[in-house]
Structure formats: structure tokens, C-alpha cells
N, C-alpha and C positions, 0 to 999 in steps of 0.2 A: 264740380271740377276739383281734382286733388291738387294741393299745393305743398310742395316739400316745406318743412320748417326751417324758417331763418335761424341759422346757427348762432347768430349773435344774441339771440335770446337766452340761449344756454350759457351764460357767463356769470361770474360772481367771484367772491372772495376765495382766495387761495391760502391754505394753512399748510404749506409744503413741509414745515418743520415737525408736523404731527404725523406725517406719512399717510398710511391708509386709514389711521383713525381720525384723520382731518378731512375726509372726503366729504364733498357736497353734491347735491343732485347733478348740478351742471357738468361735474367731472364724471359722473357715472352713466348719464343718459347716453343712448346711442341712437342718433337719428338715421331713419332708413327711408328708403323709396318703398312704396308699397308693392311694386314689382318684386322686391327682394325677400318677400315673406317665404318662409320656409317652415315645415313642420318641427316643433320642438318636443322633445320627450319629456321635459320638464316645464311646467307652465310658467311663462314670463308675462310681464305687465306690458299693455300696448296702449299709448296715449294716441287719441285721435280726436281732432278738433271739429266742431260742427258748427260753422261760422254763419249763423242765422239769427235774425231777429225779425224775420218777415212774418212769423206767426204772432209775434208780439203786436207788431203792426196792425195786422188783421184783426187783432183782439183789442184794438183801441188802447194798446199800452204805450209805455215809454221806451222807445227803441234805444239801442246801445249795446245789446248783448251779442251782437255779431262779433265785437271786438274782445270778448272775454277769453277765448281760448289761449291767446298769446299772452295776455295779462296774467292768467293763471300759471302758465309756464314760468313767467318771470318771478312769481312768487313762490314757485317750487324750486327755483335755481339754487337758492342759498340754504335750502333745508339740509340738515345733515344726513349723510347716507352711510349706512352700517353695511359694509360689504359682505360681512359673514351671515347677516340676518336678513337682508333685503334681497327681493327678487331682481333679477335683470329687467331693465326698463327700456323700452324702444319707444321712440316718438316717430309716428307716421304721418305726421303733418296734418293739415286742415281740408275739410271738404267745404268749398266756396259755392255759394249761390251764383248762377248766371242769369242776369236779368230778372232778379227776384224770384226765379222759378223753384220754390220750395219742393215741388212734387218731383221735379227731375233730380235735384240735390238728395232727396230722401231715397230715391231708387239707388243711387250710388252709395249712400250710407248703409242701406239694407245689405248690398253685397259686399261692402267692406267689413261690417260687423260679422257677417256669416263667414267670410274668409278668416278673419281673425279667430273666431272660435273654432272653426274646423282645423286651424294650426296650432291649436293648443296655447292661445294667447288668452289672457284676461284682460278684456277692453275696459278702459276707462275713458269715457267719452266727454269731452269737454264742451258744453254747450256755451252760447246759444240759448235761445228761449226754449220753453218747455215743449214746443214743438219737435225738439230733439228726441223726446221720448218715443214716438211712435215708431221711427225708423229703427231704434234700438230694439225695441221689442219684436218687431217683425224680423229683424236679423236673426234674433234668438230663435225664432219658431222653426227655423230650418234644422236646427240642431237639437232642440229639446221639445218634448211633448208636454210635460206636465209642468208649467211654469208658474210660479207664485209671483205676483207683483206687489212691491211695496213701495211706496211714494211717501217721502218725508215732505210734507207740504202744508202750506196754509190753506190751500185750495184743492177741491176735488178734481178740477180740469175735466169735467164730465159734460161740458157744453155740447150741444148738438151743432154739428157744422151746418151753417147756412148755405154758404157757396163753396167754401174751402176749408182745409184744415186751418186751425190757429193754435196758438199756445194754450188755449183754453179747452181744446178738443180731444186732446191725445188719448185719454184713458176711455172715453166714450168710443172712439174709433177702435181702440183694442177690443172693446167688448162686441163691437159689430164684427170685427174680424173673427173672434172666437164663434160668435153665433153662426157665421157663414161657412166656417172651416171645421165644424165638429169638435171644437175645443171648448174646455170650461174656462170661464173668466173668474178668477180669484184675485181679488184686489184688496190690499190693506193699506189705508191712508192715515198716516200718523202727524198729527199737529194741526188738524182741522180748526179753522176760526169759525165761530159761530156768526160773527159779523162780517166774515168775509165770502160767505156762500149764500146764495138765496134759496128760498125754501123749495124752489123748483129743482135745485142741484141736490138738496138733502133728499128730496122725494126720488130723485133718479138714482141716488146712491143706494137708497133702501130697495128700489125695485131691482137693481143690479146686485144686490146682497153684498155690497162693499162693506168690509169691516172697517169701521171708523173709530178712530181714537182722537178725541178733541184735545186742543192745546191745553185747556185747563185740566184734563185727566192727567197729562204729563206733569204739570205743575204740581199736582196734589199727590200723586203716587208713581214716580218714575218706576219703581220695582214691579208694581202691577203691569205697566206697559211692557217692560222687558219680558215678563212671563207670557202676555199676549203674543209677543213675536215668536218666542219658542213654540207656542201653541200652533201658531199659523204656518211656520216653516216646516214642520215635520210632515206636512202632507205632499211636499213636492220634490221633484228631482233637481229642479233648478229655481234660483230666485234671480228675478230682475229688480235692480234697486235704483231707484231715482232720487236724488236729493235737490229739491228747489230751495235755493238759498233764501227765500222770501219767507220760509218757515221760521227763521231767526228773527228775534226782536230787532227792529230798526236801530236801536241803540247799538247793537253789536254789528249789524249788516246793513249799513246805509245804501250800499250800492247795489241795488236790486230794481227789477222792473217795477215791483209793487211791494213796497216796505211794509212790515207788519208792526202793529201795536199789540203788546202783550204776547209777543212771540217766545220761542223757545230760546234758552241760552245755549251757548256753545258747549258747555258741559253736558247739557242734556241730550244735544244732537250727538256729541261724541260718544256717550254711553249707548244710545240707541245704535249707532253704526257697529260699534264693538260687539254688541249682542248679536247683530245680523251677521256680522263676520264670523262669530264663533259657530254658527250653524254649518259652515263650510259648504253653503249651497249657493252663494252668490257667484253668478257666472258673468255678469256684467254690472258695472256702476256708471252712472252718468251724474255730472253735477251741473245744474243749469240756472239760468236767470240772473248771472252776475252782469251788472251794468257798469263797466268801469268808468262811464261819464259821470256817474252819480256817486261813485265811491269816494270816501274820505281817507287819505292817507293809506290806500290799498288795504284798508282793514277787512273788507269782504273778500277780497282776492286772496289775502293771507289766510282767512278761514277756510276757503275752499281748498287751499294748498294743504293745510294741516289734516283736513279730512281726508283728502287723497293719500296722504302719507300713511294713514291707518291701513289702507289696503296693499300696500307695499310690504308691510311687515306680517301679513296674515299667514 
């Protein structure tokens, strides 16, 4: 079910004395009903929330991520907005689960993502648990054939579904989709924690030819990692980019479903995002696993907002 965004979320400080130079996101954002979508000759930004932590619950994780989309909006609201350099931004509301039916909500998500792309929007999807990823990728497949998948994450999320999808299965399900639909599966995962993934997951990643960059490799040589991103991206027409906030060290991002020890710093993640943006091939970005119930002074939500800001300047 699609829910129109509560406009009271988009409020904040006013610096009227500075004119257009004092604009903030809450003054620039345009809230829209999905039925109002029309084709744009110039690419615009579209925000869409996916309010689900059903996949986290199924994966035996700490629930709370369903409330993340609006919390991210609140953290975006007061960010400065450069009318000359930033793209127009439209907010198309939230997809809600009805009776915990993740699969039904995902079908709506796939259609919404496909519609946004078809009308020349750049979707930024606000999760939600990492179950958000599968619907985003499947929505892209109707518009692009050769897609490279980049996941900035402490975990592979390559678990095999036992009964249903979870937040730990989306990238395995993408691989299955590719196998069943004459597509190639190309997956780069950056920030993997050796202590956060079983040997079964490492073996499965090897079998699926996943390109893996460990968190310690980022710590040791960030420039090497940035070159690896360049080498990966050159082979694709489009990139799907997912940022799981649990890749960040828990000291920086306490408000996630599964906090990390020895995780990445905000500087490292920002540098990785900027390199990926430079490829000019990213067609969809999602940010997932914010758990507002576990956050401290909105630190994690604010980080999510700052990372999203990078894409409005691309």
C-alpha cells in the first residue's frame, strides 16, 4: 500500500534573510502522489520509502527498521539545498506492508521502481531492512539488461531462503533470478566482515563469483578499493547500489539492526560512494537497515542523510 508523505515531516529552520542561498531541503522538496508521475526530459531525484522490517524479523534480527524512511526524511529536511547545482527532488511517499505481507509489498515496489526509471527519475529508496534490495533490483531489470550490483555491507546477504525471503537472502535471490532469466550475475560487496559471515557464506560467494572486498582491505588501502570499483563498473550499462548502514563501525552508526565492530568510517564510505557516483552509471541507490529505535541522538539517520545528499549533487 502506498501512503502519501506526511508534509509536516518536511519542516525546519528558515533563513529567509539569505534568500535562495539559505534554502534547505524542506523548502525545495516536492511531495507528489504516484499517480502524478510524468516523464521528465532531465533526470530528477525520486524518494520512495519501503517501510519493512519483516525480513529482519524473519532473519531473527532486531526489528525497528520499518520506521526508518520518515526518520531519514527528518534528517534530510534541514540540510542545505543549492538551487543552482542540485537536481529537483520529489518525494513519492512510502510503501507499507499490509498484514506483514512482504511479498505483496515487493510486487508494488517492483512496479513503482520500474515506473520511476521509465519516466527518467533516479530513485533513492529509503529502507527498511535489506529485504528492500530484492524489489529494487527486480524493478531495474525491466529497464536495463547488463546490471552490476554493488553492495556496501558488512554481510554478503547470500543466505538461502528456507521458507521465505529475509533481510539475509536478497542477493542470493538475485543470483537465482539471473540464472532463471538468462542474465549474468555480477556482484561486488565492499566492507565484508570475516567475523560477520560464516564459512558457508564465503563459500557461496566464491561459487557465485562474487567480487569481495574485506573491511580490513578498505582500512589498509582505500585507493586500491577505489581502483577496484573503477575496474568493476566499466563492464556495465547500469549499476544498482545498496548501502547497508551496518557496514559502518558501531561507534559512528549505533542505530542499525546489526551493529559492527571494526566497521568502516563515514569518510571511507563517503569516498567509496563518490567514486561510484563518478562512474555515472548508478541508476538506483538504496540505503537500508537504519533502526531509529536503537539510534543515539539520530547519529545514524544523519549519516544516511549526508550520504543521500551526495547523489543530489551528481
